[in-house]
Structure formats: C-alpha cells, structure tokens
C-alpha positions as CSV (number, residue, x, y, z in Angstrom):
1,M,54.6,13.9,39.3
2,D,55.4,11.1,41.7
3,A,59.1,12.0,41.5
4,A,58.3,15.7,42.0
5,L,56.1,15.0,45.0
6,K,58.9,12.8,46.6
7,L,61.5,15.5,46.0
8,F,59.3,18.4,47.2
9,A,58.5,16.5,50.4
10,E,62.2,15.6,51.0
11,R,63.9,18.8,50.1
12,G,61.2,21.5,50.0
13,Y,59.7,23.0,46.9
14,N,62.3,25.8,46.4
15,S,65.3,23.4,46.6
16,V,64.1,21.2,43.7
17,A,64.9,21.9,40.0
18,I,63.4,20.4,36.9
19,E,66.7,18.5,36.4
20,D,66.3,16.8,39.8
21,I,62.7,15.7,38.9
22,A,63.8,14.4,35.6
23,E,66.7,12.4,37.1
24,V,64.5,10.8,39.8
25,A,61.7,10.1,37.3
26,G,64.3,8.5,34.9
27,I,63.4,10.7,32.0
28,T,65.0,13.6,30.2
29,K,64.6,17.2,31.2
30,G,63.0,17.8,27.7
31,A,60.3,15.2,28.6
32,V,59.4,17.1,31.7
33,Y,59.2,20.3,29.6
34,Y,57.0,18.5,27.1
35,W,54.3,18.1,29.7
36,F,54.9,21.2,31.9
37,A,56.0,24.7,31.1
38,D,58.1,24.9,34.2
39,K,58.4,23.6,37.8
40,D,55.6,26.0,38.9
41,D,53.2,24.5,36.3
42,L,54.0,21.0,37.5
43,G,53.5,22.1,41.1
44,R,50.1,23.7,40.4
45,D,49.0,20.5,38.6
46,L,50.2,18.4,41.5
47,Q,48.5,20.6,44.0
48,H,45.2,20.5,42.0
49,E,45.3,16.8,41.6
50,L,45.8,16.2,45.3
51,Y,43.1,18.6,46.3
52,E,40.7,17.1,43.8
53,R,41.3,13.7,45.2
54,L,40.6,15.0,48.7
55,T,37.5,16.8,47.6
56,D,36.1,13.7,45.8
57,Q,36.6,11.6,48.9
58,A,34.9,14.3,51.1
59,L,32.0,14.6,48.8
60,G,31.6,10.8,48.7
61,A,31.0,10.9,52.4
62,M,27.9,13.0,52.1
63,D,24.4,11.4,52.4
64,P,22.0,12.7,49.8
65,E,19.2,12.3,52.3
66,G,21.1,13.9,55.2
67,D,21.0,17.5,56.3
68,T,23.6,20.0,55.2
69,V,25.3,20.6,58.5
70,T,25.7,16.9,59.2
71,N,27.0,16.4,55.7
72,M,29.5,19.2,56.0
73,R,30.8,17.8,59.3
74,R,31.2,14.4,57.6
75,A,32.9,15.8,54.6
76,F,35.4,17.8,56.7
77,R,36.2,14.7,58.8
78,V,36.8,12.5,55.7
79,Y,38.9,15.3,54.2
80,L,41.2,15.4,57.2
81,D,41.3,11.6,57.3
82,E,42.3,11.4,53.6
83,L,44.8,14.3,54.2
84,G,46.4,12.2,56.9
85,S,46.7,9.2,54.6
86,L,48.5,11.2,51.8
87,G,52.0,10.5,53.3
88,Q,54.6,12.8,51.6
89,A,51.9,14.8,49.9
90,R,50.9,16.3,53.3
91,F,54.3,18.1,53.4
92,F,53.9,19.4,49.9
93,L,50.4,20.7,50.6
94,R,51.4,22.3,53.8
95,D,54.3,24.1,52.1
96,A,52.2,25.0,49.1
97,W,50.3,27.6,51.1
98,T,53.5,29.6,51.4
99,I,54.7,29.4,47.8
100,P,53.5,32.4,45.8
101,A,53.9,30.6,42.4
102,L,51.4,28.0,43.5
103,D,48.9,30.5,45.0
104,E,47.1,31.1,41.7
105,G,46.1,27.5,41.3
106,G,45.2,27.1,45.0
107,R,43.0,30.2,44.7
108,T,41.2,28.8,41.7
109,D,40.5,25.5,43.5
110,Q,39.3,27.6,46.6
111,Q,36.9,29.6,44.5
112,D,35.5,26.5,42.9
113,A,34.9,25.1,46.4
114,V,33.3,28.3,47.6
115,A,30.9,28.2,44.7
116,M,29.9,24.6,45.5
117,V,29.5,25.3,49.2
118,R,27.5,28.5,48.4
119,G,25.1,26.4,46.4
120,M,24.7,23.9,49.2
121,L,24.2,26.7,51.8
122,G,21.7,28.6,49.7
123,A,19.6,25.5,49.3
124,A,19.9,24.7,53.1
125,I,18.8,28.3,53.9
126,E,15.8,27.9,51.6
127,R,14.8,24.7,53.4
128,G,15.2,26.3,56.8
129,E,18.1,24.0,57.8
130,V,20.6,26.8,58.2
131,E,20.2,30.3,59.6
132,D,19.2,33.0,57.1
133,L,22.7,34.4,56.5
134,D,24.2,35.8,53.3
135,P,25.3,32.6,51.5
136,D,28.2,34.3,49.7
137,A,29.7,35.6,52.9
138,L,29.0,32.4,54.8
139,A,30.6,30.2,52.1
140,N,33.7,32.4,52.0
141,V,34.1,32.5,55.8
142,L,33.4,28.7,56.1
143,L,36.0,27.8,53.4
144,G,38.5,30.2,55.0
145,A,38.0,28.5,58.3
146,W,38.4,25.1,56.7
147,A,41.6,26.2,55.0
148,E,43.0,27.5,58.3
149,A,41.9,24.3,60.1
150,T,43.7,22.3,57.4
151,I,46.9,24.3,57.8
152,H,46.6,23.9,61.6
153,V,46.3,20.1,61.3
154,L,49.1,19.9,58.8
155,T,51.4,22.0,60.9
156,T,50.6,20.7,64.4
157,G,49.0,17.3,63.8
158,Q,46.3,18.2,66.2
159,R,43.3,16.7,64.4
160,A,40.8,16.0,67.3
161,P,40.7,19.6,68.8
162,T,40.5,21.1,65.3
163,V,37.6,18.8,64.3
164,A,35.8,19.8,67.6
165,V,36.1,23.5,66.7
166,V,34.9,23.0,63.2
167,D,32.0,20.8,64.4
168,H,31.0,23.5,66.9
169,F,31.1,26.2,64.3
170,L,29.0,24.2,61.8
171,E,26.5,23.2,64.5
172,S,26.0,26.9,65.3
173,L,24.7,27.4,61.8
174,R,21.6,25.3,62.3
175,S,18.4,27.4,62.2
176,N,17.4,26.1,65.6
177,S,20.7,26.8,67.2
178,P,20.5,28.7,70.6
179,S,23.5,30.8,69.5
180,T,21.5,32.6,66.9
181,V,18.8,33.9,69.2
182,G,18.4,37.7,68.5
183,V,19.8,37.4,64.9
184,S,17.6,38.2,62.0
185,S,17.9,37.8,58.3
186,H,21.5,38.0,57.0
187,G,23.1,38.1,60.4
188,R,21.9,41.4,61.6
189,S,21.1,41.5,65.3
190,S,17.6,42.7,66.3
191,K,19.2,45.8,67.8
192,E,20.8,47.0,64.6
C-alpha cells in the first residue's frame, strides 16, 4: 500500500497499473492480486485506511466533558492538521474525490461519519446545547460542508480561512446563538 500511495501521488491514480505497484513494492503481480482483487480494491482500502487514521486523530481531540460545538471545532482542526501531515497521501485523497471507482468506499466512510455525528448532535439537541434542528439533516449538511472544506484545503492550501468559516458555521448551531432568533423546532421560521 505504501508503494501504491507513492505511485498514485507521483503519477496520478489512473496512470498507475498493478504491475507498477508490484515492481515498486518488490513483489510479484500475483502477490498484489492475492491481497487485492484489482487496483480499485487496493485504492479503496488505502483511502479507508487514511480516513480512518484521520478520524481517530480527530476523535482523540474531543474532551468528554466538553460541549459538542467546541468538540466538533477541535476535531475539525485536528483533522485538517493531520491531513496536512500526510505528505503524499494528501494528493491521493484530493484526487480520490474524482475517481468513480473509489466513490463507493468513500461514500461508505461518509455514511459512517454521518451516523456518528447524527448521534452526537441528537444528544446535544436533547441537552439544549444545539438548536432544535432535524439531526439527520443537520448531520448530512455538516458532513457535506466538512467534505467540501477538506477539498478546498487540499486544493488551495488555504487552511486558516476555511477553519474560520467552519468555526463560524458550528458556532451558529449553539442554542443561544443570535443567528437562530425567530427559528423554532426543526428549523422552521416563526412565520412559516
């Protein structure tokens, strides 16, 4: 997988063949096929492993005694810091968003993340920390925003302004946020 990551970062995913990976890894093509059905299978495993590592680091930054919004802000910052430290893996992850064969694995990881965030938000709503919005919609929108923020940082390298936008968005979710005045249960304005 290290050889594959190196080649994907240097040449781009579509320009690398199993034979290339085997050669750089110093193994036979058959040995690669022993562990992976094809290059896409290897790519999905690599993508999952990298996102799992990032997620573990982000979750480790959370304070069990802290509030949900602060913890989400911390987790996103650590996620971006760790992403920046991945070296060549950053290029692979950036390109993976555009590779249809890797989309299935990425979507599975995304749905797992949505379920986890939905649970956190549901509990935060019950505690009154976060506005009473639909937790399913909120989790999906939030993870979509994080995904776009990640792509933006990977593409432009503009970490600070991206973090500022995400922080602002997250802060607006607090139940005492001035931006929610006139909004009732599940995001409907009082005029609806």
